[in-house]
C-alpha positions as CSV (number, residue, x, y, z in Angstrom):
1,X,-0.5,-21.1,10.0
2,X,2.2,-19.2,8.1
3,X,4.0,-20.6,5.1
4,X,7.9,-20.6,4.9
5,X,7.9,-17.3,3.1
6,X,5.3,-15.6,5.1
7,X,7.3,-16.6,8.2
8,X,10.4,-15.1,6.8
9,X,8.6,-11.8,5.9
10,X,7.2,-11.7,9.6
11,X,10.7,-12.3,11.1
12,X,12.1,-9.4,8.9
13,X,9.0,-7.3,10.0
14,X,10.0,-8.1,13.6
15,X,13.6,-7.2,13.1
16,X,12.6,-3.9,11.3
17,X,10.3,-3.0,14.3
18,X,13.1,-3.8,16.7
19,X,15.5,-1.6,14.8
20,X,12.9,1.2,14.8
21,X,12.5,0.9,18.6
22,X,14.0,3.8,20.5
23,X,14.4,4.3,24.2
24,X,12.7,1.0,25.0
25,X,9.3,2.1,23.5
26,X,7.5,-0.4,21.3
27,X,6.8,0.6,17.9
28,X,3.6,-0.8,16.2
29,X,3.9,-2.2,12.7
30,X,1.3,0.5,11.5
31,X,3.5,3.2,12.9
32,X,6.3,2.5,10.2
33,X,5.7,4.7,7.0
34,X,4.6,2.3,4.3
35,X,7.1,3.9,1.9
36,X,9.9,3.0,4.2
37,X,9.0,-0.9,4.1
38,X,11.0,-3.5,2.0
39,X,8.9,-5.1,-0.8
40,X,8.2,-8.4,1.3
41,X,7.2,-6.5,4.3
42,X,4.8,-4.1,2.5
43,X,3.3,-7.2,1.1
44,X,2.9,-8.9,4.4
45,X,1.3,-5.4,5.8
46,X,-1.1,-5.2,2.7
47,X,-2.1,-8.7,3.1
48,X,-1.0,-9.5,-0.5
49,X,1.8,-10.9,-2.6
50,X,4.0,-9.1,-5.0
51,X,5.5,-11.0,-8.0
52,X,9.3,-11.1,-8.1
53,X,12.3,-13.2,-7.1
54,X,11.9,-12.6,-3.4
55,X,8.8,-14.6,-3.2
56,X,9.0,-18.1,-4.8
57,X,5.5,-18.7,-4.3
58,X,4.6,-16.2,-6.9
59,X,6.1,-18.5,-9.5
60,X,3.9,-21.3,-8.6
61,X,0.6,-19.8,-8.1
62,X,-1.2,-16.3,-8.8
63,X,0.2,-13.3,-6.9
64,X,-1.8,-10.5,-5.7
65,X,-5.1,-10.0,-3.8
66,X,-7.5,-13.1,-3.5
67,X,-10.8,-12.4,-5.1
68,X,-12.5,-12.4,-1.9
69,X,-10.1,-9.9,-0.4
70,X,-10.4,-7.6,-3.5
71,X,-14.1,-7.8,-3.4
72,X,-14.1,-6.8,0.5
73,X,-11.7,-3.9,-0.1
74,X,-13.8,-2.8,-2.9
75,X,-17.1,-2.9,-0.5
76,X,-14.9,-1.3,2.1
77,X,-13.0,1.5,0.3
78,X,-14.7,1.8,-3.0
79,X,-13.3,1.8,-6.4
80,X,-9.6,2.7,-7.0
81,X,-9.9,5.8,-9.0
82,X,-8.8,9.3,-8.8
83,X,-11.2,12.2,-8.6
84,X,-10.9,14.4,-11.6
85,X,-9.9,17.9,-11.2
86,X,-12.4,20.6,-11.4
87,X,-12.6,22.1,-14.9
88,X,-12.9,25.9,-15.2
89,X,-15.6,27.0,-17.7
90,X,-14.5,28.9,-20.8
91,X,-16.7,31.9,-19.9
92,X,-15.4,32.0,-16.2
93,X,-11.7,31.8,-17.7
94,X,-12.5,34.5,-20.1
95,X,-13.9,36.8,-17.4
96,X,-11.2,36.2,-15.0
97,X,-8.5,36.9,-17.7
98,X,-10.3,40.0,-19.1
99,X,-11.1,41.6,-15.7
100,X,-8.0,40.5,-13.5
101,X,-5.3,40.5,-16.1
């Protein structure tokens, strides 16, 4: 069962989907680009909460992912880190510069 704020977010997402519908075609929530969602809709789609004035429950309890959800995502997707860029060796850089200009 949804809490009051979650129900409000669900209603806003439904309204957003209806606005995105063109020519009577149904648009799935996953078809909407994530960058075009409002903060509350984004939190609903990502199954988390975002601190702020829009979500009063965040002022009463911790916001963000539950520990169980964070652990599940870590197991599923791995750590949230960027792959470092490849580093060009000094020797290769010298040879490339010396012979190619």
